[in-house]
C-alpha positions as CSV (number, residue, x, y, z in Angstrom):
1,X,83.9,88.8,88.6
2,X,87.1,88.6,86.8
3,X,88.6,92.1,85.8
4,X,92.1,92.5,83.8
5,X,94.0,95.7,84.2
6,X,91.4,98.0,86.0
7,X,94.0,100.9,86.2
8,X,95.7,102.7,83.5
9,X,99.3,101.4,83.0
10,X,102.1,104.0,84.1
11,X,104.8,103.4,81.7
12,X,105.3,99.4,81.2
13,X,103.8,98.7,84.4
14,X,100.3,97.0,84.8
15,X,99.1,95.4,87.7
16,X,96.2,93.1,86.9
17,X,94.4,92.6,90.2
18,X,95.0,92.3,93.9
19,X,95.0,88.4,94.4
20,X,96.4,87.2,97.8
21,X,96.7,88.7,101.3
22,X,99.2,86.5,102.8
23,X,99.0,86.8,106.5
24,X,101.5,85.7,109.1
25,X,100.5,83.2,111.5
26,X,102.3,81.7,114.5
27,X,99.4,79.0,114.9
28,X,97.8,78.2,111.7
29,X,95.3,75.8,113.0
30,X,94.3,78.1,115.6
31,X,93.7,81.0,113.2
32,X,92.3,78.6,110.9
33,X,89.6,77.7,113.7
34,X,89.0,81.4,114.5
35,X,88.2,82.0,111.0
36,X,86.0,79.2,110.6
37,X,84.4,78.7,113.9
38,X,83.7,82.4,114.7
39,X,83.7,84.2,111.3
40,X,82.2,81.5,109.5
41,X,84.7,81.0,106.6
42,X,85.2,78.2,104.4
43,X,88.4,76.4,104.4
44,X,89.6,76.2,100.7
45,X,92.7,74.0,101.5
46,X,94.8,73.7,104.9
47,X,98.2,72.2,103.6
48,X,100.9,70.9,105.7
49,X,104.5,70.6,103.8
50,X,108.0,71.8,103.7
51,X,107.8,72.3,107.8
52,X,105.3,74.9,107.6
53,X,101.6,75.2,107.3
54,X,99.5,77.5,104.9
55,X,95.6,77.7,104.6
56,X,93.3,79.5,102.4
57,X,90.0,80.6,103.8
58,X,87.0,82.1,102.0
59,X,84.8,84.8,103.5
60,X,83.6,86.3,100.4
61,X,83.1,85.1,96.8
62,X,85.4,88.3,95.8
63,X,89.3,88.6,96.0
64,X,91.6,88.7,97.7
65,X,92.2,85.5,98.8
66,X,93.1,85.1,102.4
67,X,96.1,82.8,103.4
68,X,97.4,82.1,106.8
69,X,101.1,81.2,106.7
70,X,103.3,79.7,109.3
71,X,106.5,80.6,107.5
72,X,105.9,84.2,106.7
73,X,108.1,86.2,109.3
74,X,107.0,89.2,110.8
75,X,103.7,90.7,111.7
76,X,102.5,92.5,108.6
77,X,100.6,90.9,105.8
78,X,102.0,90.8,102.4
79,X,99.5,92.2,99.5
80,X,100.3,90.0,96.5
81,X,99.3,91.4,92.8
82,X,99.0,89.4,89.7
83,X,101.0,90.9,86.7
84,X,101.1,89.8,83.0
85,X,104.7,89.5,82.7
86,X,106.7,89.4,85.8
87,X,110.2,90.1,84.1
88,X,109.0,93.0,82.1
89,X,107.3,94.5,85.3
90,X,110.3,94.0,87.5
91,X,112.6,95.6,84.8
92,X,110.4,98.8,84.9
93,X,110.2,99.0,88.9
94,X,113.8,98.2,89.0
95,X,114.5,100.9,86.8
96,X,112.5,103.2,88.9
97,X,114.3,102.4,92.0
98,X,112.9,99.4,93.3
99,X,114.6,97.0,95.5
100,X,113.3,93.4,95.3
101,X,114.0,91.8,98.8
102,X,113.3,88.3,97.5
103,X,112.2,86.2,94.6
104,X,110.4,82.8,94.9
105,X,107.9,80.6,93.5
106,X,104.2,80.2,94.8
107,X,101.9,77.4,93.5
108,X,100.6,79.8,90.8
109,X,104.0,80.9,89.3
110,X,107.1,82.9,89.9
111,X,106.8,85.9,92.4
112,X,108.9,88.7,93.6
113,X,108.7,90.6,96.9
114,X,109.4,94.1,98.0
115,X,108.6,97.1,100.6
116,X,107.0,100.4,100.1
117,X,109.1,103.0,101.7
118,X,106.5,103.1,104.8
119,X,107.3,99.5,105.3
120,X,104.1,97.8,103.8
121,X,104.9,94.4,102.2
122,X,104.1,93.8,98.6
123,X,104.6,91.1,96.1
124,X,103.9,90.6,92.4
125,X,103.5,87.2,90.6
126,X,103.0,86.0,87.0
127,X,100.2,83.3,86.4
128,X,102.3,80.5,84.9
129,X,100.2,77.4,86.5
130,X,96.5,78.2,86.1
131,X,95.9,74.7,87.6
132,X,97.0,75.3,90.9
133,X,93.8,76.4,92.5
134,X,92.2,73.1,91.1
135,X,95.1,71.0,92.5
136,X,94.9,72.8,96.0
137,X,91.2,73.0,96.5
138,X,89.7,70.5,99.0
139,X,93.3,69.6,100.4
140,X,93.0,69.4,104.5
141,X,96.1,68.2,105.9
142,X,95.1,69.7,109.4
143,X,92.2,71.7,111.1
144,X,88.7,71.0,111.4
145,X,87.3,68.5,108.8
146,X,85.7,69.7,105.6
147,X,81.7,69.5,106.0
148,X,80.4,66.0,104.2
C-alpha cells in the first residue's frame, strides 16, 4: 500500500515515507547469502559497479527496502526518507539549524545525508527518476543465481 504524507507537515517540511534502510556491509555477497539462505529473502538486485557492491533484498512486501552497501562507511545504517521537494525541504531544515553532511545521487534521484544529535544517520531524497526500480530489478552481477 502506498501512502503519501502520513504525518502533518511541520512548517514546510513533509516526509512522504520511509523508503530505504541502507545498511553498511563489509561482505555484501556473504550478507546476501545470509538474507537469502537463512532468512528466505528475495534478491531484488545485486549490482557490482564503481568498485563497490550493492544488493537489495525483500523480506516483506512493505517498505522500507533493505539495501546492503559495500561503500557505506561505519556501522550504523542510514534511514532514507522520500520528500516531495528536496531543495525546499533542505532549505527549511537548514533554516532550523541542520548541517547537511553530504549531497549525492541515488538511482531514484538527488539525496542529502545528515545526522541527528544522537548520531543516527538519516537521508532525504526526491524521486526524480521513477523508472529506477524497473531498471534495477532482476540484475544479478554477483551472489546466488536467481530462481529459474
